[in-house]
C-alpha positions as a printed Julia matrix, in Angstrom:
123×3 Matrix{Float64}:
 -129.52  -56.03  117.63
 -128.43  -56.04  121.29
 -128.1   -52.73  123.09
 -124.62  -52.07  124.48
 -125.61  -49.24  126.8
 -128.27  -46.59  127.42
 -127.79  -43.04  128.65
 -129.84  -39.91  129.16
 -129.69  -36.4   130.53
 -130.81  -35.55  134.08
 -131.64  -32.14  135.54
 -129.85  -32.53  138.92
 -126.86  -34.86  138.74
 -126.26  -35.29  142.49
 -129.92  -36.06  143.18
 -130.2   -38.48  140.25
 -126.89  -40.2   141.03
 -127.99  -40.83  144.62
 -131.39  -42.08  143.43
 -129.96  -44.53  140.9
 -127.2   -45.77  143.23
 -129.84  -46.72  145.8
 -132.53  -47.96  143.41
 -130.21  -50.12  141.29
 -128.21  -51.68  144.16
 -130.79  -54.46  144.75
 -130.39  -55.41  141.06
 -126.62  -55.78  141.45
 -125.83  -52.58  139.53
 -123.31  -50.06  140.88
 -121.41  -47.05  139.59
 -118.54  -48.34  137.45
 -117.3   -45.03  136.0
 -117.79  -41.39  136.97
 -116.94  -37.9   135.84
 -117.79  -34.44  137.15
 -121.39  -34.44  135.79
 -121.93  -38.02  134.72
 -121.96  -41.59  136.05
 -122.25  -45.03  134.49
 -123.77  -48.01  136.28
 -123.27  -51.67  135.49
 -122.02  -55.06  136.66
 -118.51  -56.48  136.74
 -117.0   -53.18  135.61
 -119.11  -53.02  132.42
 -121.06  -49.74  132.26
 -124.46  -50.23  130.67
 -126.59  -47.39  132.06
 -125.36  -43.77  131.94
 -126.71  -40.53  133.35
 -125.32  -37.05  132.83
 -126.2   -33.45  133.54
 -125.67  -31.35  130.44
 -128.6   -28.97  130.81
 -132.3   -29.41  131.51
 -133.84  -32.84  131.07
 -136.52  -32.45  128.41
 -137.84  -35.82  127.33
 -139.4   -38.41  129.61
 -138.24  -41.94  128.99
 -139.01  -45.45  130.17
 -136.21  -47.84  131.05
 -136.62  -51.37  132.42
 -133.88  -53.2   134.29
 -133.81  -57.0   134.39
 -134.19  -58.57  137.82
 -133.11  -62.11  138.63
 -136.25  -62.82  140.64
 -139.36  -61.25  142.09
 -137.63  -60.48  145.39
 -135.22  -58.22  143.5
 -138.16  -56.42  141.9
 -139.63  -55.75  145.34
 -136.24  -54.67  146.73
 -135.73  -52.28  143.79
 -139.14  -50.7   144.37
 -138.51  -50.25  148.1
 -135.01  -48.84  147.56
 -136.2   -46.46  144.85
 -139.01  -45.1   147.04
 -136.61  -44.71  149.99
 -134.25  -42.79  147.68
 -136.96  -40.26  146.8
 -138.64  -41.93  143.83
 -142.4   -41.79  143.38
 -144.47  -44.94  143.07
 -145.69  -45.5   139.52
 -146.82  -49.11  139.9
 -146.31  -51.39  142.9
 -144.57  -54.76  142.44
 -146.91  -57.26  140.88
 -147.89  -59.32  137.89
 -148.64  -57.54  134.62
 -150.47  -60.31  132.72
 -151.31  -57.91  129.89
 -147.66  -58.39  128.81
 -147.39  -62.14  129.57
 -148.39  -64.52  132.35
 -145.11  -64.31  134.3
 -144.32  -60.59  133.79
 -143.6   -59.3   137.31
 -142.62  -55.65  137.45
 -142.5   -52.52  139.57
 -142.38  -48.91  138.38
 -141.08  -45.69  139.95
 -140.62  -42.16  138.73
 -137.07  -40.85  139.12
 -136.28  -37.24  140.16
 -136.89  -36.06  136.57
 -140.17  -37.95  136.16
 -138.73  -40.77  134.04
 -140.5   -44.13  134.38
 -137.98  -46.64  135.76
 -138.91  -50.31  136.03
 -137.47  -53.53  137.36
 -138.89  -56.66  135.76
 -138.59  -60.42  136.2
 -139.92  -62.66  133.42
 -139.52  -65.96  135.28
 -142.55  -67.74  136.71
 -142.84  -67.96  140.48
 -140.92  -71.07  141.62
């Protein structure tokens, strides 16, 4: 069953919104909808990733965003670090998943593990 969208709670909305706006821009994702304490990011006006501040963030999650190529994975990692994220795995191959799995991991302001991944082999 395909997932339509994913959302979770954040502790500091302004900090998290700025982080995700910067980190997701290299992947072609931008804010498509916003409210006073929430924002939704997506492509072509379709919100697929939501954050909101409705109290303390309690549970750590892992979310992986699809990247078109390895350059996007590297750009995501650099943008996320520049936006205040913490490195949780530099861009590189993760052959334990499959031979072409190229990913990068950062921790967002709440400590969630955010990844960009490309499954295509290097051209």
